[in-house]
C-alpha positions in Angstrom: -3.9 71.5 213.5 -2.9 75.1 213.9 -4.9 77.1 216.7 -5.9 80.3 215.5 -6.5 83.2 217.5 -8.4 86.4 215.9 -8.3 90.0 217.9 -11.4 92.0 216.7 -11.2 94.7 219.1 -14.9 96.0 218.6 -18.3 94.8 220.2 -19.9 92.7 218.9 -23.9 92.6 218.3 -26.9 92.1 215.8 -26.2 95.0 214.0 -22.4 95.7 214.1 -20.5 96.8 211.1 -18.6 95.5 208.3 -15.4 94.1 210.1 -17.3 92.7 212.7 -19.5 91.0 210.1 -16.4 90.3 207.8 -15.1 88.2 210.5 -18.4 86.5 211.5 -18.8 85.3 207.5 -15.0 84.0 207.8 -16.0 82.4 211.4 -19.2 80.3 210.0 -17.2 79.7 206.6 -14.7 77.7 209.2 -17.3 76.1 210.8 -17.9 74.3 207.5 -14.3 73.0 207.1 -14.1 70.2 207.8 -16.7 68.7 205.3 -14.7 70.6 202.7 -11.1 71.2 203.0 -9.5 68.5 205.3 -6.0 68.3 206.4 -3.5 65.4 205.7 -4.9 62.9 208.3 -8.8 63.7 207.4 -9.3 66.2 210.3 -10.2 70.0 210.3 -7.3 72.1 208.9 -7.5 75.0 211.7 -9.2 75.6 215.0 -10.2 78.9 215.1 -11.0 81.4 218.0 -12.3 85.0 217.2 -11.9 87.4 220.2 -14.5 90.8 220.4 -15.5 93.1 222.7 -18.5 92.2 224.8 -20.4 93.4 228.1 -19.3 90.9 229.8 -16.9 87.4 228.8 -18.4 84.5 227.4 -18.0 81.6 224.5 -20.0 81.3 221.7 -19.1 78.0 220.1 -20.1 77.8 215.9 -18.6 74.3 216.2 -16.2 72.1 218.0 -13.1 73.6 216.2 -14.4 77.9 215.5 -15.9 80.0 218.4 -16.3 83.1 219.2 -14.8 84.7 222.8 -16.0 88.1 223.8 -14.3 89.9 226.4 -15.0 93.0 228.4 -12.7 96.2 227.7 -10.3 97.5 230.4 -10.8 100.8 228.8 -13.9 101.3 226.7 -14.8 103.8 224.4 -17.7 103.9 225.6 -17.1 106.7 228.1 -16.5 109.2 225.0 -18.4 108.6 222.4 -20.4 111.6 221.0 -24.0 111.9 222.5 -25.3 110.6 219.2 -22.9 107.0 219.5 -22.1 106.8 216.0 -18.4 106.0 217.1 -17.7 102.0 217.3 -16.5 101.2 220.4 -13.1 100.1 221.2 -10.9 99.3 223.9 -7.9 102.4 224.7 -6.0 101.0 227.3 -2.3 99.9 226.5 -2.7 96.5 228.0 -5.5 93.4 228.0 -4.6 91.3 231.4 -7.2 88.9 230.3 -6.3 88.4 226.9 -3.0 88.1 227.7 -3.7 84.9 229.6 -5.6 83.4 226.6 -3.3 84.2 223.9 -0.4 81.7 224.6 -2.7 78.6 223.8 -2.7 80.0 219.8 -0.3 79.4 217.8 -1.3 82.1 215.1 -1.9 85.8 216.4 -4.2 87.6 213.8 -4.3 91.7 214.5 -7.0 93.3 213.2 -6.9 96.5 214.9 -4.1 99.6 216.5 -5.4 99.6 220.3 -5.5 97.4 223.0 -5.6 93.9 221.7 -2.8 94.5 218.9 -1.0 96.1 221.6 -0.9 93.4 223.8 0.1 90.8 221.2 2.9 92.7 220.3 3.9 93.3 224.2 4.1 89.8 224.8 5.5 88.7 221.5 8.2 91.3 222.4 8.7 89.8 225.7 9.1 86.4 224.2 11.6 87.4 221.9 13.6 89.0 224.7 13.2 85.8 226.7 14.3 83.5 223.9 10.9 81.6 224.2 8.5 80.3 221.3 7.2 82.8 219.6 3.7 83.0 217.6 3.5 83.5 214.6 2.2 87.4 213.9 -0.3 88.4 211.1 -2.0 91.5 210.7 -4.6 92.6 208.4 -6.2 96.5 207.6 -10.0 96.3 207.4 -10.8 100.2 207.6 -8.5 102.9 207.4 -8.8 104.1 210.7 -5.8 107.2 210.3 -8.1 108.6 207.4 -11.3 108.0 208.9 -10.2 109.7 212.2 -8.6 112.5 210.1 -12.4 112.8 208.3 -14.0 112.6 211.5 -12.0 115.3 213.8 -13.2 117.7 210.9 -16.4 116.6 210.9 -16.7 117.1 214.8 -14.8 120.4 214.8 -18.0 121.7 212.5 -20.3 120.4 214.5 -19.1 122.0 218.2 -16.6 124.5 217.4 -19.2 127.0 214.6 -17.0 129.4 213.3 -13.6 127.9 213.9 -11.2 129.1 211.6 -10.5 126.4 208.8 -6.7 125.8 209.9 -8.3 124.2 212.7 -9.8 121.6 210.7 -6.8 121.1 209.2 -4.5 121.1 212.0 -6.7 118.5 214.1 -7.3 116.3 210.9 -4.0 116.5 210.3 -2.9 115.4 213.6 -5.1 112.7 214.8 -4.3 110.8 211.1 -0.2 111.2 211.8 -0.4 109.9 215.5 -2.7 107.1 214.0 -1.1 106.0 211.2 2.3 105.5 213.2 0.8 103.9 215.8 -0.5 101.3 213.3 3.0 100.9 211.5 4.4 100.1 214.6 1.9 97.2 215.7 2.2 96.0 212.3 5.9 96.1 212.1 6.6 92.6 214.0 4.1 90.9 211.6 5.1 88.5 209.1 2.9 89.1 206.7 0.4 92.1 206.5 -3.4 91.2 204.7 -4.6 95.2 202.8 -7.8 95.1 201.1 -6.8 97.3 198.4 -3.6 98.0 195.6 -3.1 101.2 197.0 -2.8 100.3 201.1 -0.4 97.1 199.6 2.2 100.0 197.7 1.8 101.8 201.4 2.5 99.4 203.3 5.0 98.2 201.2 7.1 101.1 201.4 7.2 100.4 205.0 7.2 96.5 206.1 8.5 95.3 202.2 6.5 94.2 199.4 7.0 90.9 200.2 5.1 91.2 203.5 2.1 92.5 202.4 -0.7 90.7 200.1 -4.3 91.8 199.7 -7.3 90.5 201.5 -10.5 90.6 199.5 -14.5 90.3 200.8 -16.9 88.0 200.0 -20.3 88.0 199.7 -23.2 85.5 201.0 -25.0 84.5 197.6 -27.8 82.7 200.1 -28.2 85.3 202.0 -28.1 88.6 199.7 -30.0 87.5 196.2 -33.1 89.1 194.2 -36.5 88.5 195.9 -39.9 89.1 194.6 -41.4 89.4 197.7 -39.2 91.4 199.6 -41.2 94.4 198.2 -44.6 93.6 199.3 -43.3 92.8 203.2 -40.7 96.3 203.2 -44.3 98.0 202.5 -46.5 96.0 204.6 -43.7 96.0 207.5 -42.3 99.5 207.7 -45.2 101.6 205.4 -42.6 102.3 202.5 -44.8 104.1 199.7 -45.8 101.3 197.1 -45.2 102.3 193.9 -42.4 104.4 194.4 -38.7 104.5 193.3 -36.8 103.1 196.2 -33.0 104.7 197.0 -31.7 102.8 200.3 -28.4 103.8 201.8 -27.0 101.6 204.5 -24.3 102.4 206.8 -23.6 105.3 209.4 -25.7 108.5 209.3 -22.9 110.9 209.7 -20.9 112.9 207.1 -18.2 110.5 206.7 -20.4 108.9 205.0 -22.0 111.4 202.6 -25.2 111.3 203.9 -26.0 114.9 204.5 -25.2 115.1 200.2 -27.4 112.0 199.5 -30.3 114.0 201.7 -30.1 117.2 199.4 -29.5 115.4 196.4 -32.7 113.4 197.1 -34.6 116.5 198.3 -33.6 118.1 194.6 -34.7 115.4 193.1 -38.3 115.3 194.8 -38.7 119.3 194.4 -37.4 118.7 190.1 -40.9 116.2 190.1 -38.8 112.4 190.4 -41.2 110.1 192.7 -38.0 109.1 194.7 -38.4 108.0 197.9 -34.9 107.5 200.4 -34.8 104.6 202.7 -32.6 104.2 205.3 -30.8 101.6 207.4 -28.4 102.5 210.4 -28.1 105.6 212.9 -26.0 108.3 213.7 -25.2 111.9 213.9 -27.4 112.8 210.9 -30.7 111.0 211.7 -32.9 114.2 212.8 -31.4 116.3 210.4 -32.4 113.8 207.3 -35.9 113.1 209.2 -36.1 116.9 209.2 -35.1 117.8 205.8 -37.1 115.5 203.8 -39.8 114.5 206.0 -42.6 112.3 204.2 -40.1 111.2 201.6 -37.6 109.3 203.8 -38.1 106.2 205.7 -35.7 105.8 208.9 -35.6 102.0 209.4 -32.7 102.0 212.2 -29.8 100.0 212.4 -30.7 95.9 210.7 -29.3 92.5 211.3 -28.1 90.6 208.3 -31.6 89.0 207.7 -33.6 92.0 207.9 -31.2 94.1 206.0 -30.9 91.1 203.2 -34.9 91.5 203.2 -34.9 95.3 202.5 -31.9 95.5 200.2 -33.9 93.2 197.8 -37.2 95.3 198.4 -35.3 98.5 197.1 -34.8 99.7 193.8 -31.0 101.7 194.0 -28.5 101.6 196.8 -26.9 105.0 196.8 -23.6 105.2 198.8 -21.6 108.3 198.4 -18.8 107.5 201.2 -15.2 107.9 200.4 -13.7 106.2 203.7 -14.6 103.1 202.6 -11.8 100.5 201.9 -14.1 97.5 200.7 -17.7 98.5 201.1 -19.3 95.2 201.6 -22.4 96.7 201.1 -22.6 97.4 197.6 -21.5 93.8 197.1 -24.6 92.7 199.4 -26.7 95.5 197.3 -25.6 94.7 194.1 -25.9 90.5 194.9 -30.0 91.7 195.7 -30.4 93.6 192.5 -30.0 96.7 192.6 -28.3 99.8 190.4 -25.5 100.9 192.6 -24.8 104.9 192.1 -21.4 105.2 194.2 -18.5 108.3 193.9 -15.8 108.2 191.2 -12.5 107.3 192.3 -14.0 105.8 195.8 -12.2 102.0 196.7 -16.0 100.9 196.2 -16.2 101.7 192.6 -14.0 98.2 192.4 -17.1 95.6 192.9 -18.4 97.4 189.4 -17.4 94.7 186.3 -18.2 97.6 184.0 -18.9 101.3 185.5 -21.6 102.8 183.9 -23.4 99.4 183.1 -23.4 97.1 186.4 -23.9 100.3 188.4 -23.3 104.2 188.5 -19.9 106.5 188.9 -20.6 110.2 190.0 -18.1 112.5 188.8 -17.9 115.1 191.7 -19.1 115.2 195.1 -22.1 117.8 194.8 -26.0 117.9 195.6 -26.6 118.7 192.0 -24.7 116.4 190.1 -25.5 113.2 192.3 -29.2 114.2 191.6 -28.5 114.7 188.3 -26.7 110.8 188.1 -30.0 109.2 189.8 -32.7 110.8 188.0 -32.4 108.7 185.0 -32.5 105.9 187.3 -35.4 107.2 189.5 -37.4 108.3 186.5 -36.8 105.7 183.7 -37.9 102.4 184.5 -36.3 100.7 181.8 -32.6 101.7 182.6 -32.8 100.8 186.5 -34.2 97.5 185.3 -31.4 97.3 182.6 -28.7 98.5 185.6 -30.1 95.7 188.1 -29.5 92.7 185.8 -26.1 93.8 185.1 -25.4 93.8 188.8 -26.5 90.5 189.5 -25.1 88.8 186.9 -21.7 91.0 188.1 -22.2 89.5 191.5 -23.1 85.9 190.5 -20.0 85.5 188.0 -17.3 88.0 189.9 -17.7 88.6 193.2 -16.1 85.4 195.2 -17.9 83.7 198.5 -16.5 84.0 201.8 -15.6 80.3 201.8 -13.7 81.1 198.6 -11.7 84.2 200.3 -11.2 82.3 203.3 -9.9 79.1 201.5 -7.5 80.9 199.0 -6.6 83.9 200.7 -6.5 83.1 204.8 -5.7 80.0 205.1 -2.5 79.9 203.0 -1.2 82.7 205.1 -2.0 80.9 208.5 -1.3 77.7 207.7 2.0 78.2 206.1 5.6 77.7 208.7 7.0 80.8 209.9 10.5 81.6 207.7 13.0 82.4 210.9 14.5 85.6 208.7 10.8 86.9 208.6 11.1 86.9 211.9 14.8 88.5 212.8 
């Protein structure tokens, strides 16, 4: 039974974002493994511990062989977050002593980020190599393009805090942030025998550095039991949140800042309303643009704040359209969740999120340009045409059921073979 430690260096809470939710889904799938995928002796095929950041150290068991462990950060990034607190909390320390004490009990160390947890694991592995001591198997995975996101966010913060600055300042800040974080990521991934990535583009990029034999795809799954059409959800949405009944509801879910395209979406909804469309925007999430969205749309927006998965599933099912202008996603699980609930999704052309579509234009709409007028023109046939909207919604559900894998399947096909296969000596030399 291999013991696997997954190092998810993010704060875990009910309203945490996609990477945390991704690993929570994998953990719950692993907790169900004994009844579905026994090993040769009839037992469970792995022991799994997922390490997150937390306000205090604690253990949360999911089953006898799967657990969450929350560790306090050594140097939390919370102290340097912006006033709106939109950024994820990570640990900026170069070494985490408590994690270092716990890691040796595991056979496989799976890195998912580029900060304290990963740096600690790589440091311990290098120390073992120098001493010719037994070494763990190092696996890595890339869930978010942190270097790209940092460059976009650097431009965003410069625009908010340095008004009137020269555009070259933006380019300098963004380029420097992306370069530094990309080098850090590649340095920490280099000792890994396998690196799992979410897109073919990421695989091609890392193949140049690590070699194509060391890079593979890790898909995302969907919980089809939780995310599904629900004809009663609309009435609950109206009753619980005061969302106007009888109007087409356009949903956005995620962090409310420019890196997700929120200003673009708010302006496009404003153009729709000015043109007589009955569209109403529903927003699940929080961030720097929350007050701006509220001021610009007034009664034409309902802001729900961050929601846990079970409540978010009901909100999806109560809306009609899911508009997601973000170009910074590597996977965009919210898109798959929206499609599973029967929403007509609207996405930017060329974004990684469009991979959830099997027939663009039929099971989802792709917008060719990132400007409010083009987005308003793309949304209008859906907001103003019930028949068009329902046709896209039906096809979205069909695509979800036939093309989007469950988390159980992704765990068994993409993760378990990597965790359980024996390490080849040549790969670590």
